N, C-alpha and C positions, 0 to 999 in steps of 0.2 A: 297329334302334329305330324308324327312319322308317317301315320296312315295317310294322312292328306297329301303329304310330299309324295308318297308312292303312287297314289291316284293320279297326281298331277304329271308324273313321269311317263304316264300312258299317252299323254298328249305329245305329238311329234314336234310342236313349236316349243313346248317347254323343254324337250330333250335337247334342241338345238341351243336354246338360251343357256341351260346348264353346261353344255359343253363348252361355249364360248366364255362362260364364267371361269370355269377350270382352267382353260388355256391362259386367261388373264392372270389367274393367281400364279400359274407356273412361271409365265414370264416375269410378273412382278417379284417373285421370290429370287429367279436368277439374277434380275436386275439389282435387287438390294444386295444379294451376296457378292456381286461384282463390285458394287459401291463400297461394301465394307472392305473387300480385298484391297481396293485402291485408295483407301482412306489414309489421311495425312497423319503422321505421329510426331510432327515437328512442334513443339510447344514454343520455341523461339528460333530465330535465325541470326547469326552473327556474320557479317560481311558475306551473306548469301549461303553460309554453310549451316546446316540444320542441327539443333539441339534436341535430341529425342526425348520424348517425353519420360522414358524409363529412367534417363539420368537424373532428371529433377525428382521423380517419384522415390528414387533411392535415398537422395538427399533429404526429402521431405519425411520418408519413414524414420530416418535416423533421428530427425527432430522431434518426431512424434514419440518415439521410444524414449527419448531423454526426458521429455514432458511427463511421460507416465512414470518413469523411474523416480523422478523428483517428488512424487505424490501429489501431482496436480490433478489426477484423475483424467477422465475422458474430456478433452477440450471440446468447447463449443464450436459453432460454424464460424464465428468471428476469429476465434483463436487459430483454428485450423487454417484459415485463409492467410492470415499473417504468417504461420509456419511455412505454408506453401509460397508465399511471396519471399520469405527470406531464403528458402531453399533455391529458388529460381534466381535471385539475386547472387547468391554465392556461386552458382554454376556460370552465370553470365560474367561475373568478375573474373573467375578463373580462366574463362576461355579468352576474353579480351587481353588479359594480363599475359597469357601464353603467347598469343599473337605478337604482342609487343616485344616480349622477351626474345622471340624468335628473330624479329626484324632488327633488334639491337644486337643479337648474337650473344646473350647471355647464356652461359653454360654452367651447370652445377656438377663439380666432381663428386663421383660416388663415395669418396672418402668423407666429404662434408656431409653427405646424407646419412653415411653410416654413424659419424660422430654425433649427429644430431639425435638419431634414433637411441644410441646407446646412452646418451645423457638424459633420457625421460625417466623420471623416477617410477613411473607407473610399469615400466618394463624391466625393473630392477629387482634382484634379490641379493641382500647384503651388499648392495653398492655396485653390483656388476650386472651387466645385461643378461636377462634370462629369456631364452628364445621360446621357451614353453609358455612363459608368462605373457610374452609378446604375442603369441597365437591366441591365447585365452582372452586377453584384453580386447583384441580386435574382434574376435568371435562374439563377445559380450555386446559389442557396439555395431554388429552386422556390417563389418568392414573387412575386406580381403587384405593380405599384406601388400599386393600390387597397388591397391587402391590407396593405402596409407602411404607407401614409399612415394607414390607419385604426389600426393598432397605435400609431403615433406619437401619434396623438390621444388614444387610450386612456391612454397612458403620461403625457402631459402633464395630462390631466384627473385622473388617479388621483393625480399629484403634487401638484396643486392641492387636491384633496379631503383627501388623507392629511396633506399639510403643515398644513392647517388644524386637523385632529383631533389629530395627533400632536405638533404644534409645542410644546405645553404639557407634554409627557411629559417628566419629569426625576426622578432619584432624590433623596430627602430628604437634606439635609446630614448628618443624624446617622447615616443608613445609610451614607453614604460614609465618614464618619470612621471607623466601626466597621469597616468592611471594609478600609480602608486600614491601620488598626491591625493587623487580623488578617494581612494579607497582608505587609505590610512590617516587622513586628516583628522585631528581631534578637536572637539569644541567642549565647552564648559557653559553651563547655563544655571541660573537661579531661578527657582520655581516657587510660586505661591499657588496652592489650592484652595479653591472656594467651593466647598462641598454643598450639594442640595439639602443635605441633611441638617446642616447648620442654619439654614434659612427659617425664620418663624412661619408657621402655617397661617394662611389668611383666614379670616373669619368667613363662614359659609354665606354666600350672597342670597339675594331674593330669588325666588322661583323664576322670575322674568328674566333675570341676568343668566340662570342656567338654560331656560329655554332659547334665549338668543345664541348662547354658545352651542347648544345641541343643533340648532338650525345652520349655524355657520360651519359645524364640523361633522355633518352627518356621515361622512366616510368613517369616522372613528365608531360610529353606532350602527353599522350596517352588517348584517350576517352575510357571510359569503355564500356562494353558490353551493348547494349540496346535492349529492347524488346518491341514489340508492342502488346497489349493485349486487348480484350475486357472482361469486368467483370460485373457480376451482383450479387448483394448482398441483402440478405434477413435477416434484422437485427432488433430486437425490438427498439434499440436506434435510428435507423435511421426512422423507421417507426413511433414511438410515437409521434413526433411532428405534424404529420399529422392526428393523430386520433381526432375524435370529441366525447366529453364528454357531456352528457345531463346536463343542469344547475342543475336539481333536484338532480342528483347523485353527482355533485360537490358540491352543498350546504350542502348535507348531510354528505358527508366525510369531508368536512371542519368544520362542526359543531362538529363532533366526535373528530377531531385533536385539535380543539381550546379548547374543554372541557377538553382534557387530557394534554395541554400545561400549564406550570406555568403561572400565571397572570403577565402581563406586568407592570414594575415599572418604572415611568418617571425618567430621569436623566438629568443633566445639566453640562456642562463645563463652568466655569466661571472665570473671573479675577477680584480679589477684592483688593481694597485699604482700610485699616482701619486706621482712623486718628482720633486724640483726640478731635479737636474742629471743629465747624461749618464753620469758616472762612476758615481754610486751606482746609477742604473738599470741599468748593465751588470753590476754586481757582484750585484744582486738577481736579475737574468735568469740569469746564471750559476748561483747557487745554486739557483734554481728548476729549472732545466734538469737539474741533477745529482739530482733527485728529492726535494727537500725538500717536507714537506707544507704544505698552506695554513696550518695553525696555526703552524708554525715560520716561515713566510714572514711572517705577520702580526707575529710577535715581532720578527724580523730588521728589518722596515720601520721600526719605531719607533726603532731605533738610527740609522736614516739620515734620520730626520725624514721619513719617508713615511708617506702614508695609504693604507689599504686599504678596498676595498668590494666587496661581492658582490651581483650582480644575478641575480634569478631570473626566467626567462621574460620578458626584456625585448624590447620591440619597438626597431627601429632608432631611431625618432624619440625614443625615451625615454631614449637615451644622450646626456648633455650635450653632449660634444665630437663634432662631425661627423666629425673625422678618426679618433678612436678608434672611433666607431661603425661607419664604413666597414671599418676593419681588423678589428674583431670579426666582422663578418658575412662577411668574406672568409676568415677563418682556419679551420684544420682543428681540429675538436674534440680536445681531450686535449693538445694542444701548447702550450708556452709561447712567446709572441710578444713582440716588441719589441726595443729600446724604440722607441715611437711617439711622435713629437713632437705635442703638443696646445697649447692655449690656456693650460693651467695647469701645464705642465711635460711630463715624459716619463711615458709609460704602458707598464707591462708587464702582461701579461694572459694568461689561459688560459680557453678556452671549455670549459665542463663539459657543456653539454647543448645540443642543437638540437631545436626544436620549432616548432609554428605553430598559430595560432588557427584556429578554425573546424574542420569535419569533415575528418579525413584521407580522401585519395581511396580508399585501399584500404579503409578502415573504412566509407565511405559505400557502396562497391560492394557490400561484404559485406553491409551493412544492407539494400540494395535487393534483393539476391539473396534474402535470408531474408524479406523482405516478399512478394515475388513467390511463393516457395515455399509460404509460408503461405496465400496466397490460393488457390493450386491445390490445396492440402491441404484447405482448407475446403470448396471445391467437390467435391473427391473424396468427403469424408466425407458431405456432404449427398447425394451420389449413392449411395454404398455403404450408407448406414444402412438403407434399406428392404430391400435385398437380405439384409443381416445379419439383420434382423427376421423376415423370411420364413424364412430358414435355422433360426432359432431356434425359431420357431412350429412348424416341421416337426420338432422334436426332433432336430435334427442335433447330434451331439456335438461339443464345442468343438474337439477335435483333429482333426476332419473337415470343418471349414468350408472354404468355397472359398478358394484361396490369393490370389485376385486382389481381395480386399476390403481390402487395406492393413491388415491386423490385426497387432497386436504381441501375442504370446502369452507367458506366464510360468506356470510351475508350481512350487509349493514349499510349506514349512511355515512358519508364523509365528504370533506371539502378537498380542494385542490392542493391543500398542504398535508393531506394524509391525516387529519384530525376528524375525530367524531364530534356530533352536534355539542358534546359538553366540554370540548376543547382539548381532550386527551387524544393521544395517538390511536387511531383505529386499529383494532387488533388484527391486522394482516399478518398472517405468519411469513417467516422467512427473514432474510437479511435486509440491510438497507437499500441494496441495489435492487433486489427483487420487489421490495415494497414500492419504490420510486417508479418502477417500470409499470406496476399494476395500477398505480394512482394515475400515471399519465394516460395509460390505456383507458381507465374508466372516464376520464375527462376528454378523450378523443372520440368515444363512442356516442352512438345516438340511441335514444329509447327506441326498443323494438328491434334493433339490429341483432341478427342471429349471432350465436357465439362462434368465434373463430379462434383456432389454436394459435397462440403467439409464443415464439422463442423468447425466454427470459434469460437473465444472466445465470451463469454456472451451471449450464446444462439443464436448466429448469424450463417448463412449459405452463402456460396457464390460458384460461379462457373465460369470459365474463359477458354478462348481459346487464344493461342498464334499465331499471324498471321506472325510475322517477327522477325528474329534475326539479329541484326547488331554487327558483332564481334568487339572487341577493334582494335583501329587504331591510329597510331602515327600521330599526326597534322604535316603538312608540316612546315618547319622553316619559310617561308615567312608569314603564317598565325599565327604562334605562336611566332612571334619575340618579341612582346611586353611582353608577359608572361615569355619568356625566360630571356629577360633583367631583369625583376623584380626578377625572381629566382636567377640569377647570383648575383644581387646587394644584396639580402638578404643573400646570402651564404658568401659574402666578408664582410658584417657587422658582422655577426655571428662569423666569423673566427677572425676579429679584437678584438671583445670583450672576445673571448675565449682565445686569446693571453694575453690579460691584466689580466684575472682572473688567468690563469696559472702562469703568472709571480708573481702575488701577493701571490698566495698560496705557491709557491716555496721559495719565500723570507721569508715568516713567518716560514715555516718549516726548514729554515737554520739559524733561530735564530733571525731574524729582527722582531721589534714590528709591530703589524698590523696597529697601528695608523701612524707610520712613513712610512710604505710602501704604506699606502692608501693615504696619503697626497702627496706622490711623484706622483701619478697619478690623483690628483685632486678629490678624492673620500673621502666620510664621512664615519665614523664608528657608527653603533648604537648597543646598547646592549639590548639583549633580557630579558625578564622576565623569572623566573624559570619555567621550562617545564618538563613535564613527558613523557614517551613513548607514552601515549595515547592522550595527549593534546599538540600540537605544539603551540608555541608563535605566535603571530601576525608578520608578517615581515620575517618569516623563512620558506622557502619551507618545505612542509611536507615530502618530499623525504630525507631531510637533518637529520631529527630526529633520525632515527634508525642508521645513520652512525655515528652521534655525541655521542651516547650511546656505541660505540665501540672504542672511542678515548681516548687519555690522554690528561690533560690540556696542553694548548699550541700548540697542533697540528691543522693544519688547513686542510680543505676540500673545494671542490667547487661543484657546481650542476647547470646545465643550467635549466632555467625556460622559461615560455612562453614569458617573456619580457626581459630577459638578463641572466647574470650569478650572481650567489651569492657565495661569499667566506666566510666561517664561521670557527671561531676559538673557540675551546672549552675553556672557562674561567675556570669553576669550576663545581664540582659535590658535591651534598648534599645528604648523606645517610639518610633515614628515620629512626626515633626512634618510636617504637610501644608505649613506655611509654609517649611520648611527644604528640601522636596523638591516644588516646584510642578509639575515636569514629570510625574513619576510620578502624582502626585495628579490631574493634569489627564487623563492617558492612563486612569486608572480612571474618572474621571467620564464621559469620552466612551464609554468600553465599556459601562458601566452604562446610559447614556442610550440607546445604540443597542439594548441588549438589552431594555430596557423598551419602547422604541418598537416593536422587532419583535414583542414579546409582546402589545402593545396592538393592532397592525395584524393579528396572527393572530386575536385575539379578535374584532375588527371583522369580518373575513371569515367567521369561523365563525358569528357572529351573523347576518349578512346571508344566509348559506346556510340557516341554521335558519329565519329569517324567511320566505325564499322557498321553503321546503320543497323543497329540492334532492332529487332521487331518482336513482339510477343502475341502468341495466339491466346486471347483471353479465354475462349470457350474451352480449349484443351486444358489450360491451366486450371479452370474451374473444375474439371473432372478429377483433378488430383486430390482436392480437399473436400469435396461434397460427398 
């Protein structure tokens, strides 16, 4: 090729062409550099003033660091976009609020800023402001003192301005009373349950009846569409358990985590019998050691005028008697001990469980190991994903992809619900969100489509191909006969229970008492406790609650449940009185006031942004998080 080019340059026409080509590249390069020099860095504009992208990038980086420190790992694209939008929103809010503060003449004294910073616990040592700690905390959060002081000034100024604007925002009294009445109104109902299990099973019908039922309900006996697919997954969660962590790294990370964890405090669960004399305590001890249960020992203790108590996960200082506490924490679990002399008599006891507060050492080490494995897996996925993308772009079949990419492969047949042909969940590895994303992609693909890399949840990637689609099909009657008989029997049982429930509801609505109507069909009546719209009572289907709040006392209604039918009659309704329940009324008033103030503040911010003609460069914003 090089020899051919050299020969071509011997021709003067070719020389002129190459010279023009070189000149074109030179001018193109100069033009490109000039364009880059004059490029725009304003990610947004507020009233014509530019918000430089570097300001939003700094806020975004702080949010990204906080996400990493919280153990969330490397966020995916959608999460990074949300963090960038949040950073931009904070910067814009600060800018429009500063403009409004200047226009209103709001000034923050230096003494107020100093008092605010001095009162932050993170900057204090023994209750006093520590300048060294102040610098250290800011450095850990990638913030300078000037930036933080400016943020404090903004917060104080905004508090002054918003306090004056929102201070008078409060819900009207009539609105509060109506809301309180709606939320706190109590109702009482009588309920009769008619279970399916109580209905007699009908005799099996002739095949002609079953065939007619099969023909009229073929959707019940139709197999779903099935698809056969090959799937490869590159996911940190699947790769992490296979990652190897050096023992030195694990020991160092565990030491840091253990130093930050609160110290563990031993606890004991113990059953104690306190008795006034030694003879009685000895007899109780002997009976307990012979295998009597705790319930039997409690009953026996009463005959000796002894008292019993059971402590769950008690610390040593929480046991009133120091002598007993020392004996309990020295005892072997499961053994009866005593008698132990105490301040109030003699004690016989048995430790039933040993535990400790704080994080268990083995559990903490396992947690640290998993965290290190996840970090390595995230780094490996970030490194391997480009190679996987290149292999797929080269049309490499999924079963011939390189084996060093950390992939998890699976092949099989499944329906749109993620189930295998036998009805069990298809063995797709990963969490529920990843499984759902893969199933959705399988049923969006077409047979023969080339595999494409898809972003999954939690930093995962996957690719798939569909090789076969089996359309839905009605199962032949001979094959489905057992299921047809089961469905027909179930329908007859439900119908019989429904007839009973409907007859009971009709009788009550015609004036008969529920107890008399229920007794006639051999059913019992139960009364509910008082319930509100938000909290249904035990034994009453949740679907009945809103219906009962539309009814008058004495009216009946019915509802089918998973196990039968419930017939409910409204017995009484009780309207709440704010004066009788001032605490709940005050909580509602505070919640409504806060909600209205939030809405007013949001409206104010939206109005200021509209007034200042805030505009956003979406392309520059995308550069921050991509």
